[in-house]
C-alpha positions as CSV (number, residue, x, y, z in Angstrom):
1,M,-21.0,-7.6,-6.4
2,M,-20.2,-4.2,-4.8
3,I,-16.6,-3.3,-3.9
4,L,-16.1,-1.0,-0.9
5,C,-12.9,0.9,-0.5
6,G,-11.9,3.2,2.4
7,Q,-10.6,6.1,0.2
8,S,-11.9,8.9,-2.0
9,N,-9.8,8.5,-5.1
10,P,-11.5,10.4,-8.0
11,I,-11.9,7.2,-10.1
12,W,-14.0,5.8,-7.4
13,H,-16.4,8.7,-7.7
14,Y,-16.5,8.2,-11.5
15,F,-17.3,4.5,-11.0
16,A,-20.1,5.4,-8.6
17,G,-21.8,7.5,-11.3
18,A,-21.0,5.5,-14.4
19,Y,-21.7,2.0,-12.9
20,P,-24.2,2.5,-10.1
21,G,-24.1,-0.3,-7.5
22,S,-20.6,-1.4,-8.3
23,V,-18.6,0.6,-5.7
24,G,-19.0,2.3,-2.4
25,T,-16.9,3.3,0.6
26,L,-16.3,1.6,3.9
27,M,-16.0,4.3,6.7
28,G,-14.9,3.7,10.2
29,P,-14.8,6.4,12.9
30,S,-11.3,7.5,12.0
31,Y,-12.1,7.8,8.2
32,L,-15.5,9.4,8.6
33,S,-13.8,12.3,10.6
34,K,-11.8,13.2,7.5
35,V,-14.1,12.5,4.5
36,P,-17.7,13.7,4.1
37,I,-20.5,11.5,3.1
38,R,-21.4,12.2,-0.6
39,W,-25.0,11.6,-1.8
40,W,-23.8,9.7,-4.9
41,M,-21.6,7.3,-3.0
42,P,-23.1,4.3,-1.2
43,Y,-21.3,3.6,2.1
44,A,-21.1,1.2,5.0
45,L,-19.8,1.7,8.5
46,D,-16.8,-0.2,9.9
47,N,-16.0,-0.2,13.6
48,D,-12.2,0.2,13.3
49,A,-11.7,-2.9,15.5
50,F,-9.3,-4.6,13.0
51,M,-7.3,-1.4,12.6
52,A,-6.9,-1.1,16.4
53,W,-6.0,-4.8,16.7
54,S,-3.4,-4.5,13.9
55,A,-1.8,-1.5,15.7
56,G,-1.9,-3.2,19.1
57,R,-4.1,-0.6,20.7
58,E,-7.4,-0.6,22.5
59,W,-10.6,-0.2,20.4
60,D,-12.2,3.3,20.9
61,E,-15.8,2.7,22.0
62,A,-16.5,6.4,22.3
63,A,-15.5,7.1,18.7
64,W,-17.8,4.4,17.5
65,F,-20.8,5.8,19.4
66,E,-19.9,9.3,18.1
67,M,-19.9,8.0,14.5
68,L,-23.4,6.4,15.1
69,G,-24.7,9.7,16.4
70,L,-23.3,11.7,13.5
71,V,-24.6,9.3,10.8
72,S,-28.1,9.2,12.4
73,Q,-28.4,12.9,11.6
74,K,-27.6,12.4,7.9
75,P,-30.4,11.9,5.2
76,Q,-28.3,9.2,3.5
77,K,-28.2,6.1,5.6
78,P,-25.5,3.5,5.5
79,L,-25.9,0.2,3.7
80,W,-25.1,-1.5,7.0
81,V,-23.1,-1.0,10.2
82,L,-20.5,-3.5,11.5
83,V,-21.2,-4.2,15.1
84,P,-18.1,-4.1,17.3
85,D,-16.1,-7.3,17.4
86,K,-12.8,-8.8,18.6
87,V,-10.6,-10.2,15.9
88,G,-10.2,-13.9,16.0
89,D,-12.2,-14.2,19.3
90,R,-15.5,-16.1,19.0
91,Q,-16.9,-15.6,22.5
92,S,-15.9,-11.9,22.9
93,T,-17.5,-11.1,19.6
94,L,-20.7,-12.9,20.6
95,D,-20.8,-10.9,23.8
96,M,-20.1,-7.6,22.0
97,W,-23.0,-8.4,19.6
98,D,-25.4,-8.6,22.6
99,K,-24.0,-5.4,24.0
100,Y,-23.8,-3.2,20.9
101,S,-26.2,-4.5,18.2
102,P,-29.3,-2.9,19.9
103,H,-27.7,0.6,19.4
104,V,-27.5,-0.1,15.7
105,I,-30.9,-1.7,15.2
106,K,-32.8,0.9,17.2
107,R,-31.5,3.5,14.7
108,G,-33.1,1.6,11.9
109,F,-29.7,0.5,10.4
110,N,-28.8,-2.9,9.1
111,A,-26.6,-4.6,11.6
112,A,-23.6,-6.6,10.3
113,F,-22.2,-9.4,12.4
114,A,-18.4,-10.1,12.3
115,C,-17.8,-13.8,11.8
116,Q,-14.6,-14.8,13.7
117,D,-12.4,-17.9,14.0
118,G,-14.2,-20.9,15.5
119,M,-17.7,-19.8,14.7
120,T,-20.3,-21.9,12.9
121,L,-23.6,-21.1,11.3
122,A,-25.2,-22.0,14.7
123,D,-23.5,-18.9,16.2
124,M,-25.1,-16.5,13.8
125,P,-27.7,-14.1,15.3
126,D,-31.1,-14.2,13.8
127,N,-31.3,-10.4,13.8
128,A,-28.0,-9.9,11.9
129,S,-28.8,-8.4,8.4
130,I,-25.3,-9.1,7.1
131,L,-22.6,-11.6,7.9
132,F,-19.3,-9.9,7.7
133,I,-16.6,-12.6,7.1
134,G,-13.6,-11.4,9.0
135,G,-11.3,-13.4,11.3
136,T,-7.8,-14.5,10.5
137,T,-6.8,-14.8,6.9
138,D,-6.5,-18.6,6.5
139,W,-9.7,-19.3,8.5
140,K,-11.7,-16.8,6.4
141,W,-10.9,-18.3,3.0
142,E,-11.2,-21.9,4.3
143,T,-14.7,-21.3,5.6
144,L,-16.0,-18.9,3.0
145,P,-17.9,-21.5,1.0
146,M,-19.8,-22.6,4.1
147,W,-21.0,-19.0,4.8
148,C,-22.0,-18.4,1.2
149,E,-24.1,-21.6,1.1
150,S,-26.1,-20.4,4.1
151,G,-28.4,-18.2,2.1
152,R,-27.5,-15.2,4.3
153,R,-26.2,-11.9,2.9
154,I,-22.4,-12.0,2.9
155,H,-19.7,-9.4,3.0
156,V,-16.0,-10.4,2.9
157,G,-13.3,-8.2,4.5
158,R,-9.8,-7.7,3.2
159,V,-10.2,-8.7,-0.4
160,N,-7.1,-7.2,-2.1
161,T,-6.3,-9.3,-5.1
162,M,-8.2,-10.0,-8.3
163,R,-8.2,-13.8,-7.7
164,Q,-9.7,-13.3,-4.2
165,L,-12.3,-10.9,-5.7
166,L,-13.2,-13.4,-8.4
167,Q,-13.6,-16.2,-5.9
168,C,-16.0,-14.1,-3.9
169,D,-18.0,-13.2,-7.1
170,R,-18.3,-16.9,-8.0
171,L,-19.5,-17.8,-4.6
172,G,-22.3,-15.2,-4.7
173,V,-20.9,-12.7,-2.2
174,E,-22.9,-9.5,-2.0
175,S,-20.0,-7.1,-1.3
176,V,-16.3,-7.0,-0.4
177,D,-13.8,-4.5,0.9
178,G,-10.1,-4.0,0.5
179,S,-7.6,-1.2,1.1
180,G,-5.0,-2.5,-1.3
181,W,-6.4,-1.6,-4.7
182,F,-4.8,1.8,-4.7
183,R,-1.6,0.7,-3.2
184,D,-0.5,-0.4,-6.6
185,T,2.7,-1.1,-8.5
186,S,4.0,1.7,-10.8
187,D,2.3,0.2,-13.8
188,G,-1.1,0.2,-12.1
189,I,-1.8,-3.6,-12.6
190,R,-4.3,-3.8,-9.7
191,I,-6.4,-0.8,-10.6
192,N,-6.4,-1.7,-14.3
193,Q,-7.7,-5.2,-13.5
194,L,-10.3,-3.8,-11.1
195,T,-11.4,-1.3,-13.8
196,D,-11.8,-4.3,-16.3
197,Y,-13.9,-6.1,-13.7
198,I,-16.2,-3.1,-13.0
199,Q,-16.6,-2.2,-16.6
200,N,-16.7,-5.7,-18.3
201,G,-17.5,-8.3,-15.7
202,V,-15.9,-11.5,-14.5
203,R,-15.2,-13.2,-17.8
204,Q,-13.0,-10.4,-19.1
205,V,-10.8,-10.5,-16.1
206,E,-10.6,-14.3,-16.0
207,L,-9.3,-14.1,-19.6
208,L,-6.7,-11.6,-18.6
209,L,-5.5,-13.7,-15.7
210,K,-4.9,-16.8,-17.8
């Protein structure tokens, strides 16, 4: 399972080289304007909708299109692109998929669909390459087994604890993201656990958590 983080900590670059396929970065329009794409680092594209929602401001459509245009000129293509969505809003997200997904697909990118509160498997677009499990926190974790049993490729957003990460791994999730791994305590518990997971696998971390 790949772990995507929206940061450029040196240890992340080390992991990318030492354990290929284990880590990558998740870049939205705001982050991509600050950090270059590195050839050794896999990356996926966020849309910054959750960040705008959290801050209580309007989502920036122009910045998202600008990001698509910039990345289209790069030789290294993203793993996938999250099509714009509205947090916790089923119908608005479905409408936004119809509006924005063609702009992703016509560029030859894998389009990720953001699953939001109230959705079922019947809502999933056939042309979505990835199901990005977002929505509100309780809904996401309550419904995650259902999504994983669908046979679709699954990414889970906002995975910031080791127990959450292990749950995703056990369910067969393809990738996760989280911004909390480097917002650690002074003794570095989170990053040490994450290092054990990347280097040694699930069983080692499960033993440490007992």
